[in-house]
N, C-alpha and C positions, 0 to 999 in steps of 0.2 A: 385496445382496438388499434389497428394499423394507422400509423400517422399521428397517433395521440401520445402525449408524453405520459410516461407511467407515473403513478402517484405512490408515495411511500409515507408511512407513519413510523416515527421512531419513539419507543417507549420502554418502560421497565415495569416489572411486576414481580412480587414475591410469589404469587401463585398464578402462573401463566394460563392454566386451564380455567380458573375462575374468571380471569380477565377476558378470555376469548368468549366465554359463555355470555358475559355482559354484552359484548359487541354483537353476538348472535341474537340475543333477546331484542336488541334495539333494531334489528333487521337493517343494519347498515349495508349498503350496496356498493360501496366504493372500493372494497378489498376482496381479493380472490384467495390469497394464501398468506401464510404467516411463516417467517423464519425466526426461530427462537434459539438463542445461545444460552447454554447452561454449563455450569462447572460442577462436576460430580466428584472431583478429587478433594478429599477432606483437608489435604495440606495446602491447597491453593484456592481457598474460598475467597470471594470478593466481599467486602463490607458494603454497607448501604452507601457510604460515601464514595467508595470506588465505583459503584454502579451508577450513582447519579453523575459522577464525573464523566464516565464513559458515554452516559446517555447525551450529556451536553456536548462532548467532543464529537460524537457521531452526527449530532444535529448540525453543528457548525461545519463539519466537513461536507455533509450532504448539501448544505446551503451554498457552500462555495463551489461545489462541483457543478450544480445546476443540471445534473443529468436527469433528475427526477423531480416532480412536483411534491413539496412537502405538504402533508395534510395536518401537521401539528398546528394547533391554534395558538399555542404559547411557546416561548423558548424554554427548554428544560433548565431547571436550576443547576448551576455549576457549583458543586460542593468543594470544600477545601480538602486537598490532599497534599502531603509533604512532597517536596521536590523530587526526592529519590523515588517515591512511589509513582510519580508521573511517568518515569521511564518504564516502569513495569507495566502500567496501564497502557502505554503507547504500544508495547509489544502484543498485548491482548487485542487492542484495536487492529493492529496490523494483521493478526491471524483472522479476525472477523472479516476484514477487507478482502484478504486472500480467498477465504471460503466463498464470500458472496460473488467475487469475480468468477470463480470457478463455476458457479451456477448462472453465469450470464446476468448478474445483478450488479452492475458497476455504480453502486449508489454513491460511492465517495471518490470515484475516479474522474478528476477534472480532465478538460480537453488539453492537448499538448500546447505549451505556450509558444508564442512567436519569438524569433531572435530578437526583435525589437523590445519585447517585454522583459526579456532577460537582462538587458543592459550588461553585456559581457565584455570583459577586457582580454584581448588576445595575449597569450604567453607562449613560450617555446614548447614544442612537443617532446616527450620522452621517447625519441625515435628508437634508441637502442633496446628499450624494453618492449615496445609494442610496434614493430616495423610495419605491420599491415594495416595499422589504424591511424597513420599520421596525415593522410590526405586531407582530413577535416581540420578546420581551424581549432586549436586549443584555446581555452579561456581560463580565467582565474576561478571558475567554478567547475572545472573539469576534474573528474576523479576516475580512478582506475580500480579494478577488481581482478585478482589473479589467484584466488583460492582453488585448490585442487586441480590445477592445471587449466583453469579457465583464463579468458582474456577479454575483459569487458571494460567499455568506456562509457561514461555517463556525465550528464550536467545536473548539478544540484540547483533547483530553481529557488527563487525568493520566497515562494509559497511553501517551501519545505518538501517538494516532490523531487523524484529523481527520473530524469529522462534518459533511459538506456539507448544508445545509439546503434544504428544498423552496423553489422559487422562484428558486434560483440559475440564472443563464443562461450557457450556453456561448458561446464566441466565434461570431459570425455569419460569420466569415471561413472560408475553405477551409482544411482541414488542412494542415500543413507536409508536404512530400514525405517527410521522414524519419519522420513520425508513424504509429504503428501504431494504427488505429481499432478494434481487436478489442474492447477493454474498453467503448468507447462503444457499439458495436453490441450487445454483451451487455446492457448496462444499458438500452438501448432495448427490446430483446426482453423484458426482465424488467419493463418498465413503469416504471422508475425515472426514465428521461429520455424526454421526449416533445417533439418540435418544439424541440430545443435547450434545453429547460428541465428542471430536476430537479422532478418532481412528487411526490417523496418524499425524506425524508432518506436519506443513504447514508454509511456509515462506511468511510473509506479508512484503510489502515494507514500511510500516509505522505502528508506534505504535497505531495511532488513528484508522486506518482501522481495525487492529486486535481487538482493544478495542471495537469498534462499533459492530463487528460481535458477540463478547462474551456478550457484554452489551445489544444487540439488541436495540440500541439507539445511537444517536450521542454523542460522548464523546472526550475529549482531552486525548489521550493516553499518552502524555508526563507527565501529572500530575496525572494519575490514575494507571499506572504500577509503582510498587515499589519494592524495594529489601527487604531482611529480616530485615534491620534495619529501614525500613520505609521511606527511601529516594526515591524520584521519579525519573524517567528517566530524567526529566528536571533538577532536582538538581544535578544528576550524570554526565550528558553529555552536558548540555547546559550552566550551570553556573560555 
């Protein structure tokens, strides 16, 4: 309904069809449609522990974003997964977030942070590398992206999001064959991107999603976003 906050329920099921029939029999009136994510590639199946971990991660991110009212009665159990596996599952989450945003369902997208909340420390700008983007104050959380001829600038927030700044340029090259341009098109329709340039700041929930939009291809944002000293996000915040 106009003016009302949307409601979302986050869950998992081994048999999605059976679960939906259960909700139908109960004649629940609070939901209109369902978005289900499945993996049909035999080489990339998720274990039960993987699924429970993702369910908890999505619940926590949705709770932090406060974009929609959570209908879950209880917090999903967070299963144990190895540290290396967490990075793999983070990419799965990023793909889910990307697809949901493309359908105008920003379940996990938080509101842009204020400069006060960021608590940033000014540093010198790399003017020789990015002469058109130095009018804004650089900080110790400023990172750059220049893959495939792109030229982007962003701030990594304490919450783990990436705020891409206006003036950032997408690659002028054609999208990779495997690239899904849905989010780019949505950002263009929303007026965030025009003629391959960000005309407004935009907050991404992950460095890889931001990088993929700018790169027009799949990429590991943790290793491609770098500070003025050349250190990557991975080196700065993961190691």
